[in-house]
Biopython code that builds the backbone (N, CA, C, O; Angstrom):
import numpy as np
from Bio.PDB.StructureBuilder import StructureBuilder

atoms = [
    (1, "MET", "N", (92.153, 70.217, 130.623)),
    (1, "MET", "CA", (92.006, 71.644, 130.402)),
    (1, "MET", "C", (92.306, 71.964, 128.931)),
    (1, "MET", "O", (93.278, 71.455, 128.373)),
    (2, "THR", "N", (91.493, 72.785, 128.321)),
    (2, "THR", "CA", (91.669, 73.167, 126.932)),
    (2, "THR", "C", (92.611, 74.350, 126.840)),
    (2, "THR", "O", (92.518, 75.293, 127.627)),
    (3, "THR", "N", (93.523, 74.297, 125.874)),
    (3, "THR", "CA", (94.429, 75.414, 125.661)),
    (3, "THR", "C", (93.998, 76.195, 124.424)),
    (3, "THR", "O", (93.204, 75.712, 123.616)),
    (4, "LEU", "N", (94.527, 77.397, 124.289)),
    (4, "LEU", "CA", (94.175, 78.218, 123.129)),
    (4, "LEU", "C", (94.666, 77.593, 121.830)),
    (4, "LEU", "O", (94.011, 77.721, 120.795)),
    (5, "GLN", "N", (95.819, 76.916, 121.874)),
    (5, "GLN", "CA", (96.317, 76.273, 120.670)),
    (5, "GLN", "C", (95.393, 75.142, 120.242)),
    (5, "GLN", "O", (95.263, 74.865, 119.049)),
    (6, "GLY", "N", (94.755, 74.492, 121.197)),
    (6, "GLY", "CA", (93.844, 73.403, 120.896)),
    (6, "GLY", "C", (92.525, 73.862, 120.304)),
    (6, "GLY", "O", (91.786, 73.051, 119.747)),
    (7, "LEU", "N", (92.216, 75.141, 120.413)),
    (7, "LEU", "CA", (90.961, 75.649, 119.876)),
    (7, "LEU", "C", (90.987, 75.757, 118.360)),
    (7, "LEU", "O", (89.926, 75.748, 117.735)),
    (8, "GLY", "N", (92.159, 75.859, 117.749)),
    (8, "GLY", "CA", (92.268, 75.956, 116.303)),
    (8, "GLY", "C", (91.633, 77.220, 115.749)),
    (8, "GLY", "O", (90.886, 77.169, 114.772)),
    (9, "LEU", "N", (91.924, 78.338, 116.362)),
    (9, "LEU", "CA", (91.354, 79.594, 115.905)),
    (9, "LEU", "C", (91.822, 79.900, 114.478)),
    (9, "LEU", "O", (93.000, 79.734, 114.162)),
    (10, "ALA", "N", (90.917, 80.339, 113.634)),
    (10, "ALA", "CA", (91.232, 80.599, 112.227)),
    (10, "ALA", "C", (92.256, 81.712, 112.063)),
    (10, "ALA", "O", (93.051, 81.677, 111.124)),
    (11, "GLU", "N", (92.255, 82.695, 112.952)),
    (11, "GLU", "CA", (93.153, 83.828, 112.832)),
    (11, "GLU", "C", (94.615, 83.408, 113.000)),
    (11, "GLU", "O", (95.517, 84.125, 112.567)),
    (12, "GLY", "N", (94.852, 82.273, 113.613)),
    (12, "GLY", "CA", (96.211, 81.788, 113.771)),
    (12, "GLY", "C", (96.834, 81.331, 112.468)),
    (12, "GLY", "O", (98.057, 81.232, 112.367)),
    (13, "ARG", "N", (96.014, 81.052, 111.471)),
    (13, "ARG", "CA", (96.516, 80.647, 110.161)),
    (13, "ARG", "C", (96.651, 81.905, 109.301)),
    (13, "ARG", "O", (95.735, 82.276, 108.568)),
    (14, "TRP", "N", (97.798, 82.544, 109.408)),
    (14, "TRP", "CA", (98.016, 83.841, 108.797)),
    (14, "TRP", "C", (98.430, 83.749, 107.353)),
    (14, "TRP", "O", (98.446, 84.775, 106.673)),
    (15, "LEU", "N", (98.768, 82.579, 106.840)),
    (15, "LEU", "CA", (99.274, 82.442, 105.479)),
    (15, "LEU", "C", (98.278, 82.978, 104.454)),
    (15, "LEU", "O", (98.662, 83.714, 103.545)),
    (16, "TRP", "N", (97.005, 82.616, 104.591)),
    (16, "TRP", "CA", (96.009, 83.041, 103.610)),
    (16, "TRP", "C", (95.765, 84.537, 103.675)),
    (16, "TRP", "O", (95.526, 85.173, 102.649)),
    (17, "ARG", "N", (95.824, 85.102, 104.868)),
    (17, "ARG", "CA", (95.657, 86.549, 104.993)),
    (17, "ARG", "C", (96.793, 87.271, 104.287)),
    (17, "ARG", "O", (96.563, 88.250, 103.577)),
    (18, "ARG", "N", (98.011, 86.794, 104.477)),
    (18, "ARG", "CA", (99.155, 87.420, 103.814)),
    (18, "ARG", "C", (99.071, 87.271, 102.304)),
    (18, "ARG", "O", (99.307, 88.229, 101.569)),
    (19, "LEU", "N", (98.734, 86.073, 101.836)),
    (19, "LEU", "CA", (98.607, 85.876, 100.389)),
    (19, "LEU", "C", (97.536, 86.783, 99.804)),
    (19, "LEU", "O", (97.725, 87.341, 98.723)),
    (20, "PHE", "N", (96.410, 86.941, 100.501)),
    (20, "PHE", "CA", (95.338, 87.815, 100.027)),
    (20, "PHE", "C", (95.819, 89.257, 99.944)),
    (20, "PHE", "O", (95.590, 89.932, 98.941)),
    (21, "VAL", "N", (96.480, 89.730, 100.987)),
    (21, "VAL", "CA", (96.954, 91.116, 101.009)),
    (21, "VAL", "C", (97.995, 91.340, 99.922)),
    (21, "VAL", "O", (97.961, 92.369, 99.247)),
    (22, "PHE", "N", (98.916, 90.406, 99.736)),
    (22, "PHE", "CA", (99.923, 90.570, 98.697)),
    (22, "PHE", "C", (99.279, 90.577, 97.312)),
    (22, "PHE", "O", (99.664, 91.377, 96.459)),
    (23, "ALA", "N", (98.303, 89.694, 97.077)),
    (23, "ALA", "CA", (97.629, 89.635, 95.778)),
    (23, "ALA", "C", (96.838, 90.912, 95.505)),
    (23, "ALA", "O", (96.898, 91.453, 94.401)),
    (24, "VAL", "N", (96.103, 91.394, 96.496)),
    (24, "VAL", "CA", (95.327, 92.626, 96.317)),
    (24, "VAL", "C", (96.260, 93.819, 96.107)),
    (24, "VAL", "O", (95.998, 94.671, 95.259)),
    (25, "THR", "N", (97.332, 93.879, 96.869)),
    (25, "THR", "CA", (98.285, 94.982, 96.707)),
    (25, "THR", "C", (98.896, 94.969, 95.317)),
    (25, "THR", "O", (99.005, 96.014, 94.676)),
    (26, "PHE", "N", (99.296, 93.797, 94.846)),
    (26, "PHE", "CA", (99.855, 93.692, 93.500)),
    (26, "PHE", "C", (98.819, 94.101, 92.455)),
    (26, "PHE", "O", (99.142, 94.815, 91.505)),
    (27, "GLY", "N", (97.569, 93.648, 92.631)),
    (27, "GLY", "CA", (96.502, 94.002, 91.694)),
    (27, "GLY", "C", (96.238, 95.497, 91.645)),
    (27, "GLY", "O", (96.051, 96.063, 90.568)),
    (28, "VAL", "N", (96.221, 96.139, 92.808)),
    (28, "VAL", "CA", (95.972, 97.582, 92.841)),
    (28, "VAL", "C", (97.146, 98.348, 92.234)),
    (28, "VAL", "O", (96.939, 99.360, 91.565)),
    (29, "TRP", "N", (98.375, 97.881, 92.458)),
    (29, "TRP", "CA", (99.522, 98.534, 91.817)),
    (29, "TRP", "C", (99.433, 98.401, 90.304)),
    (29, "TRP", "O", (99.771, 99.335, 89.577)),
    (30, "GLN", "N", (98.979, 97.243, 89.823)),
    (30, "GLN", "CA", (98.795, 97.062, 88.379)),
    (30, "GLN", "C", (97.712, 98.006, 87.855)),
    (30, "GLN", "O", (97.872, 98.611, 86.795)),
    (31, "LEU", "N", (96.601, 98.129, 88.606)),
    (31, "LEU", "CA", (95.554, 99.075, 88.215)),
    (31, "LEU", "C", (96.098, 100.499, 88.166)),
    (31, "LEU", "O", (95.788, 101.255, 87.245)),
    (32, "LEU", "N", (96.891, 100.855, 89.136)),
    (32, "LEU", "CA", (97.471, 102.191, 89.183)),
    (32, "LEU", "C", (98.374, 102.422, 87.971)),
    (32, "LEU", "O", (98.334, 103.493, 87.366)),
    (33, "ALA", "N", (99.176, 101.436, 87.617)),
    (33, "ALA", "CA", (100.044, 101.564, 86.443)),
    (33, "ALA", "C", (99.219, 101.708, 85.169)),
    (33, "ALA", "O", (99.558, 102.514, 84.303)),
    (34, "ASP", "N", (98.134, 100.930, 85.045)),
    (34, "ASP", "CA", (97.267, 101.041, 83.870)),
    (34, "ASP", "C", (96.549, 102.383, 83.821)),
    (34, "ASP", "O", (96.363, 102.950, 82.744)),
    (35, "VAL", "N", (96.146, 102.892, 84.979)),
    (35, "VAL", "CA", (95.456, 104.182, 85.040)),
    (35, "VAL", "C", (96.375, 105.289, 84.549)),
    (35, "VAL", "O", (95.945, 106.175, 83.809)),
    (36, "VAL", "N", (97.632, 105.243, 84.955)),
    (36, "VAL", "CA", (98.578, 106.280, 84.546)),
    (36, "VAL", "C", (98.720, 106.308, 83.030)),
    (36, "VAL", "O", (98.865, 107.382, 82.447)),
    (37, "VAL", "N", (98.680, 105.161, 82.392)),
    (37, "VAL", "CA", (98.851, 105.093, 80.946)),
    (37, "VAL", "C", (97.563, 105.445, 80.200)),
    (37, "VAL", "O", (97.611, 106.145, 79.189)),
    (38, "ARG", "N", (96.407, 104.967, 80.687)),
    (38, "ARG", "CA", (95.168, 105.049, 79.910)),
    (38, "ARG", "C", (94.239, 106.213, 80.240)),
    (38, "ARG", "O", (93.480, 106.646, 79.373)),
    (39, "ALA", "N", (94.272, 106.717, 81.426)),
    (39, "ALA", "CA", (93.281, 107.718, 81.846)),
    (39, "ALA", "C", (93.583, 109.082, 81.243)),
    (39, "ALA", "O", (94.740, 109.434, 81.014)),
    (40, "PRO", "N", (92.514, 109.850, 80.988)),
    (40, "PRO", "CA", (92.733, 111.233, 80.559)),
    (40, "PRO", "C", (93.405, 112.036, 81.678)),
    (40, "PRO", "O", (93.231, 111.739, 82.861)),
    (41, "ALA", "N", (94.147, 113.018, 81.299)),
    (41, "ALA", "CA", (94.922, 113.801, 82.275)),
    (41, "ALA", "C", (94.040, 114.441, 83.341)),
    (41, "ALA", "O", (94.466, 114.595, 84.485)),
    (42, "ALA", "N", (92.811, 114.816, 82.976)),
    (42, "ALA", "CA", (91.919, 115.479, 83.934)),
    (42, "ALA", "C", (91.490, 114.537, 85.056)),
    (42, "ALA", "O", (91.285, 114.983, 86.185)),
    (43, "ASP", "N", (91.351, 113.246, 84.768)),
    (43, "ASP", "CA", (90.877, 112.273, 85.762)),
    (43, "ASP", "C", (92.008, 111.548, 86.475)),
    (43, "ASP", "O", (91.774, 110.844, 87.457)),
    (44, "LEU", "N", (93.208, 111.712, 85.996)),
    (44, "LEU", "CA", (94.336, 110.928, 86.504)),
    (44, "LEU", "C", (94.582, 111.129, 87.990)),
    (44, "LEU", "O", (94.789, 110.162, 88.722)),
    (45, "ARG", "N", (94.561, 112.364, 88.434)),
    (45, "ARG", "CA", (94.868, 112.648, 89.836)),
    (45, "ARG", "C", (93.850, 111.994, 90.770)),
    (45, "ARG", "O", (94.238, 111.367, 91.755)),
    (46, "SER", "N", (92.573, 112.127, 90.482)),
    (46, "SER", "CA", (91.523, 111.567, 91.333)),
    (46, "SER", "C", (91.588, 110.038, 91.365)),
    (46, "SER", "O", (91.487, 109.431, 92.431)),
    (47, "LEU", "N", (91.757, 109.424, 90.201)),
    (47, "LEU", "CA", (91.838, 107.958, 90.153)),
    (47, "LEU", "C", (93.056, 107.444, 90.915)),
    (47, "LEU", "O", (92.960, 106.473, 91.666)),
    (48, "ALA", "N", (94.190, 108.090, 90.723)),
    (48, "ALA", "CA", (95.407, 107.665, 91.421)),
    (48, "ALA", "C", (95.253, 107.822, 92.931)),
    (48, "ALA", "O", (95.684, 106.952, 93.689)),
    (49, "GLN", "N", (94.649, 108.911, 93.372)),
    (49, "GLN", "CA", (94.458, 109.116, 94.816)),
    (49, "GLN", "C", (93.549, 108.049, 95.407)),
    (49, "GLN", "O", (93.812, 107.550, 96.501)),
    (50, "HIS", "N", (92.491, 107.698, 94.702)),
    (50, "HIS", "CA", (91.579, 106.673, 95.215)),
    (50, "HIS", "C", (92.240, 105.286, 95.253)),
    (50, "HIS", "O", (92.037, 104.529, 96.203)),
    (51, "LEU", "N", (93.019, 104.958, 94.233)),
    (51, "LEU", "CA", (93.716, 103.666, 94.248)),
    (51, "LEU", "C", (94.777, 103.612, 95.345)),
    (51, "LEU", "O", (94.945, 102.575, 95.987)),
    (52, "ILE", "N", (95.484, 104.701, 95.566)),
    (52, "ILE", "CA", (96.472, 104.744, 96.649)),
    (52, "ILE", "C", (95.760, 104.662, 97.999)),
    (52, "ILE", "O", (96.257, 104.024, 98.927)),
    (53, "GLY", "N", (94.600, 105.306, 98.108)),
    (53, "GLY", "CA", (93.804, 105.189, 99.336)),
    (53, "GLY", "C", (93.365, 103.751, 99.589)),
    (53, "GLY", "O", (93.384, 103.284, 100.728)),
    (54, "LEU", "N", (92.968, 103.048, 98.524)),
    (54, "LEU", "CA", (92.597, 101.639, 98.656)),
    (54, "LEU", "C", (93.781, 100.810, 99.127)),
    (54, "LEU", "O", (93.625, 99.934, 99.979)),
    (55, "LEU", "N", (94.958, 101.075, 98.583)),
    (55, "LEU", "CA", (96.163, 100.376, 99.046)),
    (55, "LEU", "C", (96.411, 100.640, 100.525)),
    (55, "LEU", "O", (96.730, 99.724, 101.282)),
    (56, "GLY", "N", (96.265, 101.886, 100.928)),
    (56, "GLY", "CA", (96.450, 102.224, 102.341)),
    (56, "GLY", "C", (95.466, 101.496, 103.233)),
    (56, "GLY", "O", (95.838, 101.014, 104.303)),
    (57, "LEU", "N", (94.202, 101.409, 102.803)),
    (57, "LEU", "CA", (93.190, 100.700, 103.587)),
    (57, "LEU", "C", (93.528, 99.221, 103.729)),
    (57, "LEU", "O", (93.435, 98.664, 104.823)),
    (58, "VAL", "N", (93.916, 98.588, 102.636)),
    (58, "VAL", "CA", (94.277, 97.166, 102.681)),
    (58, "VAL", "C", (95.456, 96.946, 103.614)),
    (58, "VAL", "O", (95.450, 96.006, 104.408)),
    (59, "LEU", "N", (96.461, 97.796, 103.528)),
    (59, "LEU", "CA", (97.632, 97.630, 104.384)),
    (59, "LEU", "C", (97.325, 97.903, 105.853)),
    (59, "LEU", "O", (97.870, 97.235, 106.732)),
    (60, "VAL", "N", (96.455, 98.879, 106.129)),
    (60, "VAL", "CA", (96.059, 99.129, 107.518)),
    (60, "VAL", "C", (95.286, 97.939, 108.071)),
    (60, "VAL", "O", (95.512, 97.532, 109.211)),
    (61, "LEU", "N", (94.381, 97.378, 107.282)),
    (61, "LEU", "CA", (93.642, 96.200, 107.732)),
    (61, "LEU", "C", (94.588, 95.030, 107.975)),
    (61, "LEU", "O", (94.384, 94.251, 108.905)),
    (62, "TYR", "N", (95.606, 94.904, 107.158)),
    (62, "TYR", "CA", (96.594, 93.852, 107.350)),
    (62, "TYR", "C", (97.365, 94.060, 108.657)),
    (62, "TYR", "O", (97.633, 93.102, 109.383)),
    (63, "LEU", "N", (97.714, 95.294, 108.948)),
    (63, "LEU", "CA", (98.465, 95.572, 110.170)),
    (63, "LEU", "C", (97.600, 95.448, 111.419)),
    (63, "LEU", "O", (98.119, 95.125, 112.487)),
    (64, "VAL", "N", (96.302, 95.695, 111.315)),
    (64, "VAL", "CA", (95.404, 95.606, 112.460)),
    (64, "VAL", "C", (95.087, 94.152, 112.790)),
    (64, "VAL", "O", (94.726, 93.844, 113.925)),
    (65, "ALA", "N", (95.215, 93.264, 111.829)),
    (65, "ALA", "CA", (94.831, 91.865, 112.031)),
    (65, "ALA", "C", (95.508, 91.203, 113.230)),
    (65, "ALA", "O", (94.829, 90.471, 113.949)),
    (66, "PRO", "N", (96.804, 91.412, 113.495)),
    (66, "PRO", "CA", (97.356, 90.802, 114.706)),
    (66, "PRO", "C", (96.658, 91.285, 115.977)),
    (66, "PRO", "O", (96.520, 90.520, 116.932)),
    (67, "THR", "N", (96.226, 92.520, 116.000)),
    (67, "THR", "CA", (95.502, 93.021, 117.155)),
    (67, "THR", "C", (94.157, 92.307, 117.282)),
    (67, "THR", "O", (93.728, 91.976, 118.387)),
    (68, "ALA", "N", (93.506, 92.073, 116.168)),
    (68, "ALA", "CA", (92.246, 91.337, 116.179)),
    (68, "ALA", "C", (92.479, 89.917, 116.688)),
    (68, "ALA", "O", (91.660, 89.381, 117.435)),
    (69, "GLN", "N", (93.586, 89.311, 116.289)),
    (69, "GLN", "CA", (93.911, 87.964, 116.762)),
    (69, "GLN", "C", (94.102, 87.977, 118.277)),
    (69, "GLN", "O", (93.642, 87.071, 118.972)),
    (70, "GLN", "N", (94.762, 88.978, 118.773)),
    (70, "GLN", "CA", (94.966, 89.059, 120.212)),
    (70, "GLN", "C", (93.643, 89.236, 120.941)),
    (70, "GLN", "O", (93.456, 88.683, 122.024)),
    (71, "LEU", "N", (92.721, 90.003, 120.359)),
    (71, "LEU", "CA", (91.399, 90.166, 120.975)),
    (71, "LEU", "C", (90.630, 88.853, 120.995)),
    (71, "LEU", "O", (89.959, 88.546, 121.980)),
    (72, "VAL", "N", (90.718, 88.082, 119.932)),
    (72, "VAL", "CA", (90.038, 86.786, 119.878)),
    (72, "VAL", "C", (90.641, 85.842, 120.917)),
    (72, "VAL", "O", (89.911, 85.123, 121.600)),
    (73, "GLU", "N", (91.963, 85.841, 121.037)),
    (73, "GLU", "CA", (92.615, 84.994, 122.039)),
    (73, "GLU", "C", (92.221, 85.411, 123.452)),
    (73, "GLU", "O", (92.004, 84.558, 124.314)),
    (74, "LEU", "N", (92.127, 86.708, 123.693)),
    (74, "LEU", "CA", (91.711, 87.195, 125.004)),
    (74, "LEU", "C", (90.285, 86.750, 125.318)),
    (74, "LEU", "O", (90.002, 86.294, 126.425)),
    (75, "ALA", "N", (89.392, 86.886, 124.340)),
    (75, "ALA", "CA", (88.003, 86.465, 124.545)),
    (75, "ALA", "C", (87.927, 84.960, 124.800)),
    (75, "ALA", "O", (87.152, 84.508, 125.644)),
    (76, "ALA", "N", (88.728, 84.191, 124.073)),
    (76, "ALA", "CA", (88.734, 82.737, 124.280)),
    (76, "ALA", "C", (89.275, 82.390, 125.666)),
    (76, "ALA", "O", (88.753, 81.496, 126.331)),
    (77, "ALA", "N", (90.316, 83.091, 126.100)),
    (77, "ALA", "CA", (90.882, 82.834, 127.430)),
    (77, "ALA", "C", (89.869, 83.173, 128.522)),
    (77, "ALA", "O", (89.736, 82.435, 129.498)),
    (78, "LEU", "N", (89.160, 84.283, 128.358)),
    (78, "LEU", "CA", (88.138, 84.654, 129.345)),
    (78, "LEU", "C", (87.010, 83.619, 129.372)),
    (78, "LEU", "O", (86.486, 83.283, 130.434)),
    (79, "ARG", "N", (86.654, 83.131, 128.208)),
    (79, "ARG", "CA", (85.599, 82.109, 128.140)),
    (79, "ARG", "C", (86.052, 80.817, 128.828)),
    (79, "ARG", "O", (85.280, 80.178, 129.543)),
    (80, "LEU", "N", (87.321, 80.446, 128.598)),
    (80, "LEU", "CA", (87.845, 79.247, 129.250)),
    (80, "LEU", "C", (87.845, 79.409, 130.777)),
    (80, "LEU", "O", (87.490, 78.478, 131.501)),
    (81, "ARG", "N", (88.236, 80.566, 131.252)),
    (81, "ARG", "CA", (88.232, 80.816, 132.696)),
    (81, "ARG", "C", (86.822, 80.745, 133.259)),
    (81, "ARG", "O", (86.607, 80.207, 134.345)),
    (82, "ALA", "N", (85.858, 81.289, 132.518)),
    (82, "ALA", "CA", (84.474, 81.250, 132.980)),
    (82, "ALA", "C", (83.957, 79.816, 133.037)),
    (82, "ALA", "O", (83.218, 79.458, 133.954)),
    (83, "LEU", "N", (84.341, 78.997, 132.062)),
    (83, "LEU", "CA", (83.919, 77.603, 132.052)),
    (83, "LEU", "C", (84.568, 76.801, 133.163)),
    (83, "LEU", "O", (83.955, 75.888, 133.716)),
    (84, "GLU", "N", (85.819, 77.142, 133.495)),
    (84, "GLU", "CA", (86.513, 76.443, 134.569)),
    (84, "GLU", "C", (85.920, 76.749, 135.936)),
    (84, "GLU", "O", (85.982, 75.903, 136.829)),
    (85, "ARG", "N", (85.351, 77.920, 136.124)),
    (85, "ARG", "CA", (84.784, 78.326, 137.412)),
    (85, "ARG", "C", (83.427, 77.697, 137.668)),
    (85, "ARG", "O", (82.978, 77.641, 138.813)),
    (86, "ARG", "N", (82.770, 77.227, 136.629)),
    (86, "ARG", "CA", (81.448, 76.602, 136.831)),
    (86, "ARG", "C", (81.621, 75.284, 137.567)),
    (86, "ARG", "O", (82.562, 74.533, 137.311)),
    (87, "PRO", "N", (80.693, 75.011, 138.493)),
    (87, "PRO", "CA", (80.805, 73.743, 139.254)),
    (87, "PRO", "C", (80.415, 72.552, 138.422)),
    (87, "PRO", "O", (80.453, 71.421, 138.906)),
]
sb = StructureBuilder()
sb.init_structure("model")
sb.init_model(0)
sb.init_chain("A")
sb.init_seg("    ")
for serial, (resi, resn, name, xyz) in enumerate(atoms, 1):
    if name == "N":
        sb.init_residue(resn, " ", resi, " ")
    sb.init_atom(name, np.array(xyz, "f"), 0.0, 1.0, " ", f" {name:<3s}", serial, name[0])
structure = sb.get_structure()
């Protein structure tokens, strides 16, 4: 019988996802810091809001990922059950 751990699902390797999110978050914070220094005062508010929105999107996607992993595991478990029922 095949187990979910034996399937080697990519979502189980969370290290790269975390490194990506940390790198993107750091990069966007750096962009935000540069924007505050370099942008004209009239554009500063809009640029800062969009960069903060991008940070929020990245962090929400990071937080949703465990739920996506659970959905993939559920689909794999259902598939295994369906395969086991076949004669």
